[in-house]
C-alpha positions, 0 to 999 in steps of 0.5 A: 787534104781531102777532095771535099776540103779542097772544094770547100776552100775553092768555093770560099775563094770563088764566093769571096771574089764574087763578093769583092767584085760585086762590092766594087760594082756597087761603088763604081757602077756608072748608073743606078741600075748597075748599082741595083744589080750589084746589090742583088749580087752582093746579097746572093754572095752573102747568102752563099757565104753563109750557106758554106759556113753552115755546111762547114760548121755542120749546123742548121742554125743559119738557114733561117737567117739565109731565108731572111737575108734572101727575102730582104735582098729580093724586096730591096731590089723590087723596091728600088725598081718600083722607085725607078719606074715611078721617078725614072733615072737621071739618064731618062730625065736628061734625054726627055728634057733634050727631046723637049728642047729640040722639038 
């Protein structure tokens, strides 16, 4: 085994672990904001995984797909943040209702 092969294997393992932890945070995340950040991390890990596959297979076919997935991940994050900015999160609504009932 060459050093390059070991580095590629280590990269796949690290990206796979990051992808797994991101999916766990996406499922478990206590708040909506945690889930949005986890979704962004999962998309980035998927892009990294596809980039590694493209390198191993020595092809540039998947580079366009990487750009599309990256763009969709970014736009999804921006859309969720805009939605939360306009509607607020449950925690913000609950604290605002408590402040109004106290005053």
